[in-house]
Jmol script that loads the backbone (N, CA, C; Angstrom):
load data "model"
ATOM      1  N   UNK A   1     -26.271 257.046 -33.076  1.00  0.00           N
ATOM      2  CA  UNK A   1     -26.094 255.625 -32.814  1.00  0.00           C
ATOM      3  C   UNK A   1     -26.928 255.185 -31.693  1.00  0.00           C
ATOM      4  N   UNK A   2     -27.620 254.035 -31.685  1.00  0.00           N
ATOM      5  CA  UNK A   2     -28.342 253.521 -30.593  1.00  0.00           C
ATOM      6  C   UNK A   2     -27.557 253.292 -29.335  1.00  0.00           C
ATOM      7  N   UNK A   3     -28.070 253.561 -28.235  1.00  0.00           N
ATOM      8  CA  UNK A   3     -27.418 253.303 -26.935  1.00  0.00           C
ATOM      9  C   UNK A   3     -27.885 252.100 -26.327  1.00  0.00           C
ATOM     10  N   UNK A   4     -27.014 251.108 -26.035  1.00  0.00           N
ATOM     11  CA  UNK A   4     -27.393 249.797 -25.407  1.00  0.00           C
ATOM     12  C   UNK A   4     -26.682 249.701 -24.076  1.00  0.00           C
ATOM     13  N   UNK A   5     -27.373 249.499 -22.993  1.00  0.00           N
ATOM     14  CA  UNK A   5     -26.759 249.280 -21.660  1.00  0.00           C
ATOM     15  C   UNK A   5     -27.279 247.898 -21.114  1.00  0.00           C
ATOM     16  N   UNK A   6     -26.301 247.102 -20.635  1.00  0.00           N
ATOM     17  CA  UNK A   6     -26.599 245.905 -20.146  1.00  0.00           C
ATOM     18  C   UNK A   6     -27.170 246.125 -18.731  1.00  0.00           C
ATOM     19  N   UNK A   7     -28.285 245.392 -18.313  1.00  0.00           N
ATOM     20  CA  UNK A   7     -28.892 245.537 -17.111  1.00  0.00           C
ATOM     21  C   UNK A   7     -28.577 244.260 -16.267  1.00  0.00           C
ATOM     22  N   UNK A   8     -28.734 243.087 -16.886  1.00  0.00           N
ATOM     23  CA  UNK A   8     -28.505 241.945 -16.078  1.00  0.00           C
ATOM     24  C   UNK A   8     -28.172 240.746 -17.099  1.00  0.00           C
ATOM     25  N   UNK A   9     -27.296 239.867 -16.614  1.00  0.00           N
ATOM     26  CA  UNK A   9     -27.015 238.645 -17.466  1.00  0.00           C
ATOM     27  C   UNK A   9     -27.023 237.419 -16.532  1.00  0.00           C
ATOM     28  N   UNK A  10     -27.676 236.455 -16.929  1.00  0.00           N
ATOM     29  CA  UNK A  10     -27.630 235.229 -16.088  1.00  0.00           C
ATOM     30  C   UNK A  10     -27.907 233.941 -16.972  1.00  0.00           C
ATOM     31  N   UNK A  11     -27.830 232.822 -16.385  1.00  0.00           N
ATOM     32  CA  UNK A  11     -27.984 231.578 -17.127  1.00  0.00           C
ATOM     33  C   UNK A  11     -29.134 230.791 -16.558  1.00  0.00           C
ATOM     34  N   UNK A  12     -29.996 230.189 -17.459  1.00  0.00           N
ATOM     35  CA  UNK A  12     -31.042 229.371 -17.086  1.00  0.00           C
ATOM     36  C   UNK A  12     -30.426 228.042 -16.906  1.00  0.00           C
ATOM     37  N   UNK A  13     -30.437 227.620 -15.650  1.00  0.00           N
ATOM     38  CA  UNK A  13     -29.747 226.275 -15.351  1.00  0.00           C
ATOM     39  C   UNK A  13     -30.357 224.948 -16.009  1.00  0.00           C
ATOM     40  N   UNK A  14     -31.667 225.108 -16.398  1.00  0.00           N
ATOM     41  CA  UNK A  14     -32.255 223.897 -16.823  1.00  0.00           C
ATOM     42  C   UNK A  14     -32.134 223.733 -18.412  1.00  0.00           C
ATOM     43  N   UNK A  15     -31.932 224.836 -19.108  1.00  0.00           N
ATOM     44  CA  UNK A  15     -31.735 224.704 -20.512  1.00  0.00           C
ATOM     45  C   UNK A  15     -30.395 225.337 -20.959  1.00  0.00           C
ATOM     46  N   UNK A  16     -29.673 225.894 -19.976  1.00  0.00           N
ATOM     47  CA  UNK A  16     -28.299 226.388 -20.166  1.00  0.00           C
ATOM     48  C   UNK A  16     -28.274 227.523 -21.137  1.00  0.00           C
ATOM     49  N   UNK A  17     -29.441 228.255 -21.312  1.00  0.00           N
ATOM     50  CA  UNK A  17     -29.424 229.415 -22.106  1.00  0.00           C
ATOM     51  C   UNK A  17     -28.851 230.580 -21.364  1.00  0.00           C
ATOM     52  N   UNK A  18     -28.121 231.444 -22.084  1.00  0.00           N
ATOM     53  CA  UNK A  18     -27.673 232.694 -21.413  1.00  0.00           C
ATOM     54  C   UNK A  18     -28.722 233.776 -21.806  1.00  0.00           C
ATOM     55  N   UNK A  19     -29.161 234.425 -20.720  1.00  0.00           N
ATOM     56  CA  UNK A  19     -30.206 235.465 -20.882  1.00  0.00           C
ATOM     57  C   UNK A  19     -29.590 236.797 -20.482  1.00  0.00           C
ATOM     58  N   UNK A  20     -29.734 237.767 -21.284  1.00  0.00           N
ATOM     59  CA  UNK A  20     -29.279 239.102 -21.026  1.00  0.00           C
ATOM     60  C   UNK A  20     -30.403 240.029 -21.295  1.00  0.00           C
ATOM     61  N   UNK A  21     -30.588 241.040 -20.142  1.00  0.00           N
ATOM     62  CA  UNK A  21     -31.564 242.110 -20.318  1.00  0.00           C
ATOM     63  C   UNK A  21     -30.834 243.409 -20.573  1.00  0.00           C
ATOM     64  N   UNK A  22     -31.298 244.166 -21.626  1.00  0.00           N
ATOM     65  CA  UNK A  22     -30.543 245.396 -21.902  1.00  0.00           C
ATOM     66  C   UNK A  22     -31.591 246.526 -21.993  1.00  0.00           C
ATOM     67  N   UNK A  23     -31.197 247.699 -21.827  1.00  0.00           N
ATOM     68  CA  UNK A  23     -31.974 248.886 -22.104  1.00  0.00           C
ATOM     69  C   UNK A  23     -31.527 249.463 -23.406  1.00  0.00           C
ATOM     70  N   UNK A  24     -32.466 249.721 -24.348  1.00  0.00           N
ATOM     71  CA  UNK A  24     -32.094 250.099 -25.645  1.00  0.00           C
ATOM     72  C   UNK A  24     -32.747 251.559 -25.852  1.00  0.00           C
ATOM     73  N   UNK A  25     -31.902 252.484 -26.170  1.00  0.00           N
ATOM     74  CA  UNK A  25     -32.422 253.833 -26.537  1.00  0.00           C
ATOM     75  C   UNK A  25     -32.034 254.153 -27.981  1.00  0.00           C
ATOM     76  N   UNK A  26     -32.963 254.251 -28.797  1.00  0.00           N
ATOM     77  CA  UNK A  26     -32.718 254.439 -30.255  1.00  0.00           C
ATOM     78  C   UNK A  26     -32.398 255.864 -30.669  1.00  0.00           C
ATOM     79  N   UNK A  27     -31.392 255.961 -31.499  1.00  0.00           N
ATOM     80  CA  UNK A  27     -30.874 257.297 -31.886  1.00  0.00           C
ATOM     81  C   UNK A  27     -32.023 258.170 -32.466  1.00  0.00           C
ATOM     82  N   UNK A  28     -33.060 257.474 -33.062  1.00  0.00           N
ATOM     83  CA  UNK A  28     -34.246 258.244 -33.665  1.00  0.00           C
ATOM     84  C   UNK A  28     -35.189 258.777 -32.576  1.00  0.00           C
ATOM     85  N   UNK A  29     -34.960 258.288 -31.443  1.00  0.00           N
ATOM     86  CA  UNK A  29     -35.871 258.714 -30.227  1.00  0.00           C
ATOM     87  C   UNK A  29     -36.883 257.660 -29.991  1.00  0.00           C
ATOM     88  N   UNK A  30     -37.853 258.093 -29.191  1.00  0.00           N
ATOM     89  CA  UNK A  30     -38.963 257.250 -28.776  1.00  0.00           C
ATOM     90  C   UNK A  30     -38.748 256.670 -27.448  1.00  0.00           C
ATOM     91  N   UNK A  31     -39.680 255.851 -27.100  1.00  0.00           N
ATOM     92  CA  UNK A  31     -39.525 255.033 -25.759  1.00  0.00           C
ATOM     93  C   UNK A  31     -38.250 254.263 -25.588  1.00  0.00           C
ATOM     94  N   UNK A  32     -37.665 254.272 -24.395  1.00  0.00           N
ATOM     95  CA  UNK A  32     -36.554 253.289 -24.238  1.00  0.00           C
ATOM     96  C   UNK A  32     -37.279 251.890 -24.186  1.00  0.00           C
ATOM     97  N   UNK A  33     -36.593 250.879 -24.616  1.00  0.00           N
ATOM     98  CA  UNK A  33     -37.101 249.587 -24.672  1.00  0.00           C
ATOM     99  C   UNK A  33     -36.273 248.578 -23.864  1.00  0.00           C
ATOM    100  N   UNK A  34     -36.830 247.510 -23.365  1.00  0.00           N
ATOM    101  CA  UNK A  34     -36.170 246.490 -22.728  1.00  0.00           C
ATOM    102  C   UNK A  34     -35.901 245.401 -23.720  1.00  0.00           C
ATOM    103  N   UNK A  35     -34.679 245.095 -23.985  1.00  0.00           N
ATOM    104  CA  UNK A  35     -34.285 244.055 -24.883  1.00  0.00           C
ATOM    105  C   UNK A  35     -33.893 242.876 -24.150  1.00  0.00           C
ATOM    106  N   UNK A  36     -34.519 241.715 -24.613  1.00  0.00           N
ATOM    107  CA  UNK A  36     -34.147 240.339 -24.103  1.00  0.00           C
ATOM    108  C   UNK A  36     -33.388 239.615 -25.169  1.00  0.00           C
ATOM    109  N   UNK A  37     -32.244 239.222 -24.793  1.00  0.00           N
ATOM    110  CA  UNK A  37     -31.328 238.433 -25.664  1.00  0.00           C
ATOM    111  C   UNK A  37     -31.158 237.064 -24.981  1.00  0.00           C
ATOM    112  N   UNK A  38     -31.578 235.988 -25.730  1.00  0.00           N
ATOM    113  CA  UNK A  38     -31.592 234.806 -25.235  1.00  0.00           C
ATOM    114  C   UNK A  38     -30.598 233.812 -26.080  1.00  0.00           C
ATOM    115  N   UNK A  39     -29.509 233.428 -25.676  1.00  0.00           N
ATOM    116  CA  UNK A  39     -28.595 232.713 -26.440  1.00  0.00           C
ATOM    117  C   UNK A  39     -28.791 231.306 -26.163  1.00  0.00           C
ATOM    118  N   UNK A  40     -29.074 230.520 -27.269  1.00  0.00           N
ATOM    119  CA  UNK A  40     -29.241 229.173 -27.184  1.00  0.00           C
ATOM    120  C   UNK A  40     -27.928 228.506 -27.342  1.00  0.00           C
ATOM    121  N   UNK A  41     -27.771 227.194 -27.259  1.00  0.00           N
ATOM    122  CA  UNK A  41     -26.504 226.507 -27.602  1.00  0.00           C
ATOM    123  C   UNK A  41     -25.911 227.000 -28.849  1.00  0.00           C
ATOM    124  N   UNK A  42     -24.696 227.197 -28.874  1.00  0.00           N
ATOM    125  CA  UNK A  42     -24.094 227.623 -30.116  1.00  0.00           C
ATOM    126  C   UNK A  42     -24.253 229.094 -30.367  1.00  0.00           C
ATOM    127  N   UNK A  43     -24.685 229.376 -31.570  1.00  0.00           N
ATOM    128  CA  UNK A  43     -24.697 230.813 -32.021  1.00  0.00           C
ATOM    129  C   UNK A  43     -26.189 231.257 -32.180  1.00  0.00           C
ATOM    130  N   UNK A  44     -27.178 230.573 -31.848  1.00  0.00           N
ATOM    131  CA  UNK A  44     -28.551 230.945 -32.105  1.00  0.00           C
ATOM    132  C   UNK A  44     -29.009 231.848 -31.043  1.00  0.00           C
ATOM    133  N   UNK A  45     -29.591 233.024 -31.489  1.00  0.00           N
ATOM    134  CA  UNK A  45     -30.138 234.018 -30.541  1.00  0.00           C
ATOM    135  C   UNK A  45     -31.593 234.246 -30.789  1.00  0.00           C
ATOM    136  N   UNK A  46     -32.332 234.491 -29.662  1.00  0.00           N
ATOM    137  CA  UNK A  46     -33.659 235.091 -29.807  1.00  0.00           C
ATOM    138  C   UNK A  46     -33.578 236.478 -29.171  1.00  0.00           C
ATOM    139  N   UNK A  47     -34.006 237.507 -29.943  1.00  0.00           N
ATOM    140  CA  UNK A  47     -33.815 238.782 -29.425  1.00  0.00           C
ATOM    141  C   UNK A  47     -35.269 239.504 -29.686  1.00  0.00           C
ATOM    142  N   UNK A  48     -35.754 240.257 -28.607  1.00  0.00           N
ATOM    143  CA  UNK A  48     -36.890 241.041 -28.958  1.00  0.00           C
ATOM    144  C   UNK A  48     -36.999 242.159 -27.835  1.00  0.00           C
ATOM    145  N   UNK A  49     -37.577 243.304 -28.339  1.00  0.00           N
ATOM    146  CA  UNK A  49     -37.719 244.441 -27.593  1.00  0.00           C
ATOM    147  C   UNK A  49     -39.121 244.610 -26.987  1.00  0.00           C
ATOM    148  N   UNK A  50     -39.155 245.051 -25.775  1.00  0.00           N
ATOM    149  CA  UNK A  50     -40.489 245.202 -25.080  1.00  0.00           C
ATOM    150  C   UNK A  50     -40.535 246.660 -24.543  1.00  0.00           C
ATOM    151  N   UNK A  51     -41.729 247.249 -24.703  1.00  0.00           N
ATOM    152  CA  UNK A  51     -41.900 248.603 -24.154  1.00  0.00           C
ATOM    153  C   UNK A  51     -42.114 248.486 -22.659  1.00  0.00           C
ATOM    154  N   UNK A  52     -42.006 249.713 -21.823  1.00  0.00           N
ATOM    155  CA  UNK A  52     -42.131 249.664 -20.507  1.00  0.00           C
ATOM    156  C   UNK A  52     -43.505 249.085 -19.931  1.00  0.00           C
ATOM    157  N   UNK A  53     -44.663 249.474 -20.589  1.00  0.00           N
ATOM    158  CA  UNK A  53     -45.866 249.020 -20.116  1.00  0.00           C
ATOM    159  C   UNK A  53     -45.971 247.389 -20.171  1.00  0.00           C
ATOM    160  N   UNK A  54     -45.535 246.844 -21.371  1.00  0.00           N
ATOM    161  CA  UNK A  54     -45.578 245.411 -21.572  1.00  0.00           C
ATOM    162  C   UNK A  54     -44.586 244.780 -20.605  1.00  0.00           C
ATOM    163  N   UNK A  55     -43.383 245.339 -20.362  1.00  0.00           N
ATOM    164  CA  UNK A  55     -42.494 244.687 -19.440  1.00  0.00           C
ATOM    165  C   UNK A  55     -43.009 244.697 -18.077  1.00  0.00           C
ATOM    166  N   UNK A  56     -43.677 245.663 -17.573  1.00  0.00           N
ATOM    167  CA  UNK A  56     -44.390 245.703 -16.339  1.00  0.00           C
ATOM    168  C   UNK A  56     -45.433 244.589 -16.204  1.00  0.00           C
ATOM    169  N   UNK A  57     -46.248 244.467 -17.148  1.00  0.00           N
ATOM    170  CA  UNK A  57     -47.229 243.534 -17.162  1.00  0.00           C
ATOM    171  C   UNK A  57     -46.720 242.097 -17.170  1.00  0.00           C
ATOM    172  N   UNK A  58     -45.683 241.814 -17.907  1.00  0.00           N
ATOM    173  CA  UNK A  58     -45.044 240.543 -18.024  1.00  0.00           C
ATOM    174  C   UNK A  58     -44.438 240.131 -16.747  1.00  0.00           C
ATOM    175  N   UNK A  59     -43.681 241.195 -16.081  1.00  0.00           N
ATOM    176  CA  UNK A  59     -43.060 240.959 -14.811  1.00  0.00           C
ATOM    177  C   UNK A  59     -44.110 240.627 -13.654  1.00  0.00           C
ATOM    178  N   UNK A  60     -45.200 241.354 -13.598  1.00  0.00           N
ATOM    179  CA  UNK A  60     -46.253 241.008 -12.683  1.00  0.00           C
ATOM    180  C   UNK A  60     -46.757 239.607 -12.901  1.00  0.00           C
ATOM    181  N   UNK A  61     -46.934 239.201 -14.180  1.00  0.00           N
ATOM    182  CA  UNK A  61     -47.516 237.856 -14.404  1.00  0.00           C
ATOM    183  C   UNK A  61     -46.549 236.864 -14.024  1.00  0.00           C
ATOM    184  N   UNK A  62     -45.282 237.021 -14.294  1.00  0.00           N
ATOM    185  CA  UNK A  62     -44.183 236.021 -13.887  1.00  0.00           C
ATOM    186  C   UNK A  62     -44.152 235.980 -12.467  1.00  0.00           C
ATOM    187  N   UNK A  63     -44.239 237.085 -11.601  1.00  0.00           N
ATOM    188  CA  UNK A  63     -44.141 236.994 -10.263  1.00  0.00           C
ATOM    189  C   UNK A  63     -45.353 236.209  -9.659  1.00  0.00           C
ATOM    190  N   UNK A  64     -46.567 236.445 -10.207  1.00  0.00           N
ATOM    191  CA  UNK A  64     -47.813 235.785  -9.707  1.00  0.00           C
ATOM    192  C   UNK A  64     -47.594 234.276  -9.858  1.00  0.00           C
ATOM    193  N   UNK A  65     -46.881 233.819 -10.948  1.00  0.00           N
ATOM    194  CA  UNK A  65     -46.667 232.465 -11.160  1.00  0.00           C
ATOM    195  C   UNK A  65     -45.524 231.923 -10.280  1.00  0.00           C
ATOM    196  N   UNK A  66     -44.403 232.731 -10.185  1.00  0.00           N
ATOM    197  CA  UNK A  66     -43.209 232.222  -9.574  1.00  0.00           C
ATOM    198  C   UNK A  66     -43.274 232.213  -8.001  1.00  0.00           C
ATOM    199  N   UNK A  67     -43.912 233.225  -7.361  1.00  0.00           N
ATOM    200  CA  UNK A  67     -43.700 233.364  -5.987  1.00  0.00           C
ATOM    201  C   UNK A  67     -44.290 232.243  -5.172  1.00  0.00           C
ATOM    202  N   UNK A  68     -45.429 231.583  -5.489  1.00  0.00           N
ATOM    203  CA  UNK A  68     -45.855 230.412  -4.628  1.00  0.00           C
ATOM    204  C   UNK A  68     -44.954 229.330  -4.915  1.00  0.00           C
ATOM    205  N   UNK A  69     -44.415 229.037  -6.136  1.00  0.00           N
ATOM    206  CA  UNK A  69     -43.646 227.950  -6.351  1.00  0.00           C
ATOM    207  C   UNK A  69     -42.177 228.091  -5.839  1.00  0.00           C
ATOM    208  N   UNK A  70     -41.701 229.343  -5.963  1.00  0.00           N
ATOM    209  CA  UNK A  70     -40.308 229.611  -5.478  1.00  0.00           C
ATOM    210  C   UNK A  70     -40.349 229.455  -3.945  1.00  0.00           C
ATOM    211  N   UNK A  71     -41.411 229.776  -3.241  1.00  0.00           N
ATOM    212  CA  UNK A  71     -41.483 229.646  -1.740  1.00  0.00           C
ATOM    213  C   UNK A  71     -41.409 228.147  -1.489  1.00  0.00           C
ATOM    214  N   UNK A  72     -42.130 227.292  -2.196  1.00  0.00           N
ATOM    215  CA  UNK A  72     -42.124 225.831  -2.014  1.00  0.00           C
ATOM    216  C   UNK A  72     -40.655 225.283  -2.161  1.00  0.00           C
ATOM    217  N   UNK A  73     -40.026 225.793  -3.151  1.00  0.00           N
ATOM    218  CA  UNK A  73     -38.652 225.329  -3.426  1.00  0.00           C
ATOM    219  C   UNK A  73     -37.667 225.765  -2.386  1.00  0.00           C
ATOM    220  N   UNK A  74     -37.957 226.967  -1.837  1.00  0.00           N
ATOM    221  CA  UNK A  74     -37.031 227.465  -0.735  1.00  0.00           C
ATOM    222  C   UNK A  74     -37.319 226.590   0.578  1.00  0.00           C
ATOM    223  N   UNK A  75     -38.544 226.227   0.799  1.00  0.00           N
ATOM    224  CA  UNK A  75     -38.832 225.361   1.993  1.00  0.00           C
ATOM    225  C   UNK A  75     -38.163 223.961   1.755  1.00  0.00           C
ATOM    226  N   UNK A  76     -38.296 223.404   0.562  1.00  0.00           N
ATOM    227  CA  UNK A  76     -37.612 222.007   0.332  1.00  0.00           C
ATOM    228  C   UNK A  76     -36.192 222.088   0.531  1.00  0.00           C
ATOM    229  N   UNK A  77     -35.520 223.224  -0.054  1.00  0.00           N
ATOM    230  CA  UNK A  77     -34.015 223.360   0.146  1.00  0.00           C
ATOM    231  C   UNK A  77     -33.623 223.507   1.616  1.00  0.00           C
ATOM    232  N   UNK A  78     -34.556 224.186   2.437  1.00  0.00           N
ATOM    233  CA  UNK A  78     -34.270 224.312   3.801  1.00  0.00           C
ATOM    234  C   UNK A  78     -34.321 223.043   4.653  1.00  0.00           C
ATOM    235  N   UNK A  79     -35.101 222.174   4.091  1.00  0.00           N
ATOM    236  CA  UNK A  79     -35.321 220.887   4.768  1.00  0.00           C
ATOM    237  C   UNK A  79     -34.030 219.976   4.617  1.00  0.00           C
ATOM    238  N   UNK A  80     -33.155 220.230   3.746  1.00  0.00           N
ATOM    239  CA  UNK A  80     -32.016 219.303   3.428  1.00  0.00           C
ATOM    240  C   UNK A  80     -30.871 219.595   4.445  1.00  0.00           C
TER     241      UNK A  80
END
end "model"
wireframe off; spacefill off
backbone 0.3
color backbone group
């Protein structure tokens, strides 16, 4: 039986999607995968599995985009 372990679960406040990150280890073996489960309104799901190399690349690219923008958001919230 495949082993699935929840890593993190959170909600996107702008689209109200529920996002869950899971580690999946397949019974047949192979590389553990990062599963992204995005639940849209109602019962619609988007699910895909990402290998560790792709997950690292994706995370690095997201951080390059987010860090300067998140810093500006932090400053704006501090001014309130």
